[in-house]
C-alpha positions in Angstrom: 72.7 208.7 95.8 72.1 204.7 96.6 75.0 202.4 95.8 75.4 200.0 93.5 73.6 196.7 94.4 75.8 193.2 93.4 74.3 190.9 91.7 72.9 187.7 93.7 72.0 184.4 92.8 68.2 184.8 91.8 69.3 188.2 89.7 71.6 185.3 88.0 69.2 182.8 87.6 66.2 185.8 86.5 69.0 186.3 84.0 69.4 182.3 83.0 66.3 182.3 82.6 65.5 185.1 80.5 68.6 183.9 78.4 67.1 180.5 78.2 65.8 179.7 74.3 63.1 178.3 75.9 61.6 182.1 77.8 60.5 184.1 75.5 61.8 188.1 76.4 59.5 190.6 75.3 61.4 193.4 72.7 62.2 196.7 73.9 62.8 195.0 77.5 65.2 196.9 79.0 68.9 195.0 80.2 71.0 196.3 82.6 74.8 196.4 82.0 74.7 193.2 85.0 72.1 191.7 82.8 74.0 191.9 79.7 77.4 190.5 81.5 75.0 187.4 83.5 73.6 186.8 79.8 77.3 186.4 78.2 78.2 184.3 81.1 75.4 182.1 80.8 76.4 179.6 78.1 79.6 179.3 80.2 77.8 177.8 83.3 75.5 175.5 81.3 78.5 173.9 80.1 80.2 173.4 83.0 77.2 171.7 84.6 77.1 169.7 81.8 80.5 168.4 82.3 79.5 167.7 85.8 76.6 165.6 84.8 78.6 163.5 82.1 81.6 162.7 84.9 78.8 161.7 87.5 77.7 159.2 85.2 80.9 158.1 84.2 82.1 157.3 87.5 78.7 155.7 88.5 79.0 153.5 85.3 82.7 152.7 86.6 80.4 151.5 89.8 78.2 149.6 87.9 81.0 147.9 86.0 82.6 146.6 89.4 79.1 145.9 90.7 78.5 143.0 88.0 82.2 142.1 88.2 81.1 141.0 91.8 77.5 139.9 91.1 79.4 137.4 88.2 82.1 136.0 90.3 78.9 135.5 93.1 77.5 133.8 90.9 79.7 131.6 89.1 83.4 132.3 90.9 85.2 129.8 92.7 82.3 130.4 95.6 79.7 131.3 93.9 76.3 130.2 94.5 76.0 127.8 91.4 78.9 126.0 92.8 76.5 125.3 95.8 74.6 121.9 95.5 72.1 119.4 97.4 72.6 119.7 101.1 75.1 122.9 100.7 71.8 124.7 99.2 68.8 123.2 101.2 70.3 122.8 104.6 72.1 126.2 104.8 70.8 130.2 105.1 71.6 130.1 101.8 69.4 133.4 99.9 70.3 135.6 103.2 74.1 134.5 102.9 74.3 135.4 98.9 72.0 138.1 99.3 73.9 139.8 102.2 77.3 139.3 100.6 75.8 141.4 97.0 74.3 144.1 99.6 77.4 144.3 101.0 79.5 144.7 98.1 76.8 147.0 96.4 77.2 149.1 99.8 81.1 149.0 99.4 81.5 150.1 95.7 78.9 153.0 96.9 81.3 154.0 99.3 83.7 154.8 96.6 81.8 157.5 94.8 82.7 161.0 95.5 78.8 162.4 95.6 75.3 162.2 96.1 74.5 162.5 92.8 76.8 159.6 91.5 75.3 157.5 94.1 72.3 157.9 92.9 72.6 157.5 89.3 74.5 154.6 90.6 71.5 153.6 93.0 68.9 153.5 89.9 71.2 151.6 87.4 71.6 148.4 90.1 68.4 148.0 90.9 67.2 145.9 88.0 70.7 143.5 88.0 70.2 143.2 91.8 66.6 141.9 91.4 68.0 139.8 88.2 70.6 138.3 90.8 67.9 137.4 93.5 65.9 135.9 91.4 68.7 133.5 90.0 69.2 133.0 93.2 65.8 131.8 94.2 65.2 129.4 91.2 69.1 127.9 91.7 67.5 127.3 95.3 64.4 125.7 93.7 66.2 123.7 91.6 68.8 121.6 94.1 66.0 121.9 96.3 64.1 119.7 93.7 67.1 117.4 93.1 68.1 116.8 96.4 64.4 115.6 97.2 64.6 113.6 94.0 68.0 112.1 95.4 66.5 111.3 98.7 64.2 109.1 97.1 66.8 107.5 94.5 68.7 107.0 98.0 66.0 105.6 100.0 65.1 103.0 97.2 68.5 102.2 97.0 69.1 101.2 100.6 65.9 99.2 101.2 66.6 97.0 97.7 70.0 96.8 99.7 68.1 95.6 102.9 66.1 93.3 100.8 69.1 92.0 99.1 70.3 91.1 103.0 67.4 90.5 104.4 65.6 88.4 101.7 64.6 85.4 103.9 62.9 87.8 106.5 59.2 88.5 106.0 59.6 91.5 108.5 62.0 93.0 107.2 61.0 92.8 103.3 57.4 93.9 104.9 59.9 97.3 106.3 61.0 98.1 103.0 58.3 97.9 101.3 56.1 100.2 103.4 59.2 102.9 103.4 59.3 102.6 99.4 55.7 103.5 99.6 55.8 106.3 102.1 58.4 108.0 100.4 57.0 107.8 97.1 53.6 109.3 98.0 56.0 112.2 99.7 58.0 113.0 96.2 54.2 112.5 94.5 52.9 115.4 96.7 55.9 117.4 96.3 56.1 117.1 93.0 52.3 117.1 92.0 52.7 113.8 90.3 49.9 112.2 88.7 48.1 109.4 90.4 48.9 107.0 87.3 52.7 108.5 87.3 52.5 107.6 91.1 50.9 104.0 91.0 53.6 103.4 88.3 56.5 104.3 90.9 55.4 102.2 93.4 54.9 99.5 91.2 58.5 99.3 89.9 59.8 99.8 93.3 57.8 96.9 94.8 59.0 94.7 91.4 62.6 95.4 92.2 62.1 94.2 95.8 60.5 90.9 94.7 63.1 90.2 92.5 65.9 91.1 95.1 64.7 88.5 97.2 64.3 85.7 94.1 67.4 86.4 93.0 69.4 86.0 96.4 67.4 82.8 97.0 68.4 81.6 94.1 72.2 82.8 94.7 72.1 81.1 98.1 70.7 77.4 96.6 67.2 78.1 97.9 65.4 77.4 95.3 62.2 76.4 96.8 61.8 79.2 98.9 62.7 81.5 95.5 59.6 79.4 93.9 57.1 79.5 96.6 58.5 83.7 96.8 57.6 83.6 93.1 54.1 82.1 93.0 52.7 84.1 95.8 53.8 87.6 94.4 53.8 86.9 91.0 51.3 89.6 89.7 53.4 92.4 91.2 56.7 91.2 89.2 57.7 92.8 86.2 59.4 90.2 84.0 59.2 91.2 79.9 61.8 89.3 79.1 61.3 86.5 81.1 64.7 86.4 82.7 63.1 85.9 86.5 61.7 82.6 85.3 64.4 81.1 83.4 66.2 81.8 86.5 63.7 79.8 88.4 63.9 76.9 86.2 67.9 77.0 86.0 67.9 77.1 89.8 65.5 74.4 90.0 67.4 72.3 87.4 70.9 73.0 89.6 68.9 71.9 93.1 67.1 69.1 92.1 70.6 68.0 89.9 72.5 68.6 92.8 70.1 66.3 95.8 70.5 63.3 92.4 74.2 63.8 92.3 74.3 63.9 96.2 72.2 60.5 96.5 73.8 58.8 93.7 77.7 59.4 94.9 76.6 58.3 98.4 75.7 54.9 97.1 78.2 54.7 94.0 82.0 55.0 94.4 83.0 54.1 90.6 82.1 56.3 87.9 80.4 54.0 85.4 77.9 52.4 87.9 77.3 56.2 89.0 76.4 57.2 85.8 74.3 54.5 85.4 72.1 55.2 88.2 71.7 59.3 86.6 71.0 57.5 82.9 67.5 56.4 84.6 66.5 59.5 85.4 63.3 60.4 82.4 63.7 64.2 81.8 66.9 64.7 79.7 67.5 68.3 81.3 67.6 67.2 84.2 69.5 63.5 83.7 72.1 65.3 81.6 72.6 67.9 84.6 72.7 64.8 87.0 75.8 63.2 85.2 77.6 66.2 85.1 77.4 67.1 88.6 78.4 62.9 89.2 81.5 63.3 87.3 82.4 66.5 89.0 81.7 64.7 92.5 83.5 61.7 91.9 86.3 63.6 90.4 87.0 65.7 93.2 86.5 62.7 95.6 89.5 61.0 93.1 91.2 63.9 93.3 91.1 64.1 97.4 91.7 60.6 97.8 95.1 61.4 96.0 95.9 64.4 98.5 95.2 62.2 101.3 97.4 59.2 99.9 99.9 61.5 98.7 100.0 62.6 102.3 100.5 59.3 103.6 103.1 58.6 101.0 105.4 61.8 102.3 104.9 60.5 105.6 106.0 56.9 105.0 109.2 58.5 103.1 110.1 59.8 106.1 109.8 57.0 108.0 111.4 54.7 105.8 114.4 57.4 105.8 115.3 57.4 109.4 114.7 53.6 109.8 115.1 52.0 106.4 112.4 49.4 107.1 108.9 49.4 105.4 107.8 47.6 107.8 107.8 50.9 110.7 104.9 52.1 108.6 101.1 52.0 109.7 99.8 48.8 108.3 96.6 50.5 107.6 98.2 53.5 106.1 100.3 51.7 104.3 97.7 49.9 102.7 96.4 53.0 101.4 99.5 53.8 99.1 99.5 52.5 95.6 101.8 50.1 93.7 103.9 52.7 92.4 104.1 54.4 95.7 105.1 51.1 97.5 107.5 50.0 95.2 109.4 53.4 96.0 109.3 53.1 99.3 110.6 49.4 99.0 113.5 50.7 97.2 113.9 53.7 99.9 114.7 51.2 102.4 117.0 48.7 100.4 119.2 51.6 99.5 119.2 52.9 103.4 119.8 49.5 104.5 123.0 49.0 102.1 123.9 52.1 102.1 124.5 52.1 97.9 123.0 55.3 96.4 120.5 54.9 93.3 121.4 53.8 90.4 120.9 56.4 87.8 118.4 56.3 85.1 119.7 58.4 82.5 116.1 58.7 80.6 114.4 59.0 83.6 116.4 62.3 84.2 116.6 63.4 80.7 113.1 63.2 80.7 113.1 65.3 83.5 115.3 67.4 82.6 113.2 68.6 79.8 110.2 69.5 81.5 109.4 72.7 81.4 108.9 75.0 84.7 104.5 74.8 84.6 104.8 70.9 84.2 107.5 70.8 87.1 105.4 72.9 89.2 102.1 70.4 88.4 103.6 67.8 90.1 103.0 67.6 93.8 105.7 66.3 96.4 104.6 62.7 96.3 104.7 62.4 92.3 107.8 63.9 91.8 109.2 61.2 94.5 107.7 58.3 93.3 108.7 59.0 89.8 111.8 60.4 89.9 113.8 60.0 93.4 114.4 55.7 92.8 115.8 56.5 89.6 118.0 59.2 90.0 121.5 59.6 91.7 121.7 61.9 95.0 123.3 64.6 93.0 120.5 64.9 90.8 117.8 64.1 92.8 118.8 67.2 95.1 118.8 69.1 91.6 115.5 68.0 90.5 114.4 68.6 94.1 115.3 71.7 93.9 114.4 72.6 90.4 110.8 71.5 91.6 110.3 73.6 94.0 111.7 76.6 92.2 109.2 76.0 90.0 106.6 76.1 92.8 107.6 78.8 93.8 107.5 80.9 90.6 104.0 79.7 89.8 103.4 81.8 92.5 104.7 84.7 91.3 108.0 84.8 93.4 110.3 87.1 91.1 113.5 85.5 92.5 112.3 82.0 91.5 111.3 83.2 88.5 114.7 84.8 87.0 116.2 81.0 88.2 113.3 79.3 86.6 114.2 81.4 83.6 118.0 80.4 83.4 117.7 76.9 83.6 115.3 77.0 81.0 117.6 78.8 78.7 120.5 76.6 79.6 118.1 73.4 78.6 117.2 75.3 75.3 120.0 76.3 74.0 121.2 73.0 75.3 119.0 70.9 73.3 119.2 73.4 70.7 123.1 73.2 70.1 122.7 69.1 69.9 120.5 69.4 66.9 122.7 72.2 64.9 125.5 69.5 65.7 124.1 67.1 64.4 124.0 64.8 67.3 120.2 65.1 68.3 117.8 64.5 65.1 116.0 67.7 64.1 112.4 65.5 65.0 113.7 64.3 68.6 113.6 65.6 71.8 116.3 65.2 74.7 113.4 63.7 76.8 112.8 60.8 74.4 115.9 59.7 73.8 116.4 55.7 75.0 119.3 53.4 75.8 123.0 54.5 75.0 121.8 57.8 73.0 120.2 58.5 76.8 123.3 57.9 78.4 125.6 59.8 76.2 123.7 62.9 76.1 123.1 62.6 79.9 126.8 62.4 80.3 127.2 65.4 78.1 124.7 67.5 79.8 126.4 66.9 83.2 129.6 67.8 82.0 128.3 71.2 81.0 126.2 71.8 84.1 129.4 70.9 85.8 131.3 73.7 84.3 128.3 76.0 85.0 128.7 75.1 88.9 132.2 75.4 88.5 132.1 78.8 86.7 129.5 80.1 89.2 131.7 79.2 92.4 134.6 80.6 90.9 132.6 83.9 90.0 131.2 83.8 93.6 127.6 84.7 91.7 124.8 82.4 90.8 124.3 83.6 88.0 125.8 83.2 84.4 125.6 85.2 81.4 124.0 83.3 78.1 127.2 83.9 76.1 129.0 81.7 78.6 126.4 79.4 78.8 126.7 78.9 75.2 130.8 78.9 74.9 130.6 76.3 77.9 127.9 74.0 75.5 129.8 74.7 72.3 133.2 73.4 74.1 131.3 70.0 75.4 128.9 69.8 71.9 130.6 71.3 69.4 134.1 70.2 70.2 134.6 66.7 68.3 137.2 64.2 67.0 137.0 61.1 65.0 137.9 57.8 66.4 140.1 55.7 64.2 138.2 52.4 63.3 138.3 49.6 61.0 134.7 50.4 59.5 133.6 54.2 59.4 135.4 56.5 61.7 132.5 57.5 64.0 132.8 61.3 65.2 131.8 62.2 69.1 132.4 64.9 71.3 135.5 64.7 73.1 133.8 64.7 76.3 132.2 61.5 75.6 135.3 59.3 74.7 136.0 56.6 76.8 139.8 56.2 77.5 140.3 53.7 74.5 138.7 55.6 72.1 141.2 58.2 73.3 144.1 56.8 72.3 142.7 56.4 68.9 141.1 59.8 68.4 141.8 62.6 65.7 141.1 66.0 64.0 141.2 65.3 60.3 143.8 68.4 58.5 141.0 70.1 56.9 139.8 71.0 60.3 142.2 72.1 61.7 143.1 76.0 61.7 146.1 76.8 59.4 147.7 78.9 62.2 148.1 75.5 64.4 149.4 73.6 61.8 152.2 75.7 60.9 152.7 75.7 65.1 152.5 72.2 65.1 155.1 71.6 62.4 157.6 74.0 63.8 157.4 72.5 67.0 158.3 69.0 65.2 160.9 70.4 63.3 162.7 72.0 66.2 162.6 67.8 67.5 164.4 66.9 63.9 160.7 65.5 63.0 159.5 65.3 59.6 155.6 65.4 60.8 152.8 63.3 59.0 149.3 63.9 58.3 147.7 61.6 60.8 150.7 63.1 63.4 149.5 66.1 62.7 145.9 64.9 63.4 146.5 63.0 66.8 148.8 65.9 68.4 146.0 68.7 67.2 143.5 66.2 69.0 145.5 66.2 72.4 145.9 70.1 72.2 142.4 70.6 72.1 141.7 68.0 74.3 143.9 68.5 77.1 146.4 65.6 76.8 149.8 65.7 78.9 153.1 67.0 77.2 153.9 63.5 77.2 151.0 62.2 75.3 151.9 65.1 72.8 155.7 64.5 72.5 154.9 60.6 72.2 152.5 61.4 69.6 154.9 64.1 67.4 157.7 61.6 67.4 155.4 58.9 66.0 155.3 56.2 69.3 151.5 56.0 69.5 
């Protein structure tokens, strides 16, 4: 008896086919036990196969996600192809580089898949995205090639326009730029497929820009005639819809002709009235007005230059006089160039040098100077400073004036250390003036610089006393700075501390600092202005001496107390011995 044959895979396939709902099995067909068993196992095999297909599909889909992420990164990422512009696209193997990078990414991802079925699915799914990526790559390259070509044309036109600007008077250079621009436009027209109308329009615009540049630069360099001739020669190729070029040529011509007229007139006439009279003979109104303006400026500039030269001569003359004490040591030709005030200043200086006497202080001049704003001081030149102030100030005040003038000049040039110094001095002068007004010593509608005569002398003395105290303060502190509150305290000390002077008529009130020795002997502070605690102290002191003190004695005693009187003077007043 033959042995039982085990079923093979072929038998299973037959069973599977026969058990498949799509395959008709004739009724009554005999089924062996093995066939029945295979038929019963078929659904299990089918489910297993389905699960394998689903898993392969999922793995392929995951690979596709990685591939799409790689595509996005290579498109818009830090090193994506869209970040490449201009020459980075045109002058490199742009397409090849990114196609290779994407292919490598695809191969690397495929290598991670478990079987051929997964790789086959991934390959099919990746074909369309790969084509889309490559198309985007080509479009980007084409766009950048187009942009690059346009930028090259733009750059060419700009460079040649700059060349014309620098060589506006060189016909060969101008022609070379015109030809190069025309060639560049022809190239771009052929590349972009421009119409003839478009190409001609671009050429006319380029040519007009070149002509306009030549004319503008010629006018800017005072070559009006050249600009005018060039315009007439090339007018047909110049676009001037607003008439700006024509107006510029008109203005340039007006400037050129008025300059020539003014130069001629100023050469003939030194005085302004005579020069203007000559200018007014010009018939053209615009040309006449322009010529008059230039005549005024030129003669004004000439006078300013004459003044500068004269001042330079004066400074040298001052040095000569200071060294020799003799005006006659100055070069006669140079001396003749000086003005009357400068000569008088030199004579005064020479007299003081010979006599050894200091200049007599003019308080009016001094207060005028101290009241000047830093800007006004800075605008003076050295010769003006010496002429107007040195003959009229004491050596000490002249030194102060010189230092302030130099500081003002330096401050005007923006030097921080001098700015601070000027601000400090300005603060002092303003505080002094304000305190003088608040005390009633200076009328509200007056300035210190406008004071005259005895009033000027009084205020100058008062100011000097305060200035001396400020110097002493700085010396004692070792600092070239005084706090604002200390400045005000010192000002108040001299301005606000006043006394009355006993007189046969109305007792005048004066700052204690300004009292003469004779006035100090008769000065007092009214009882109503004496602090109560000081009244008590004075009475107690008088009582200790056995004196029943009167109000007038108390007023005199308090004056001596605040004005720095001696103990001897104080005791004499307490006892009633004036």
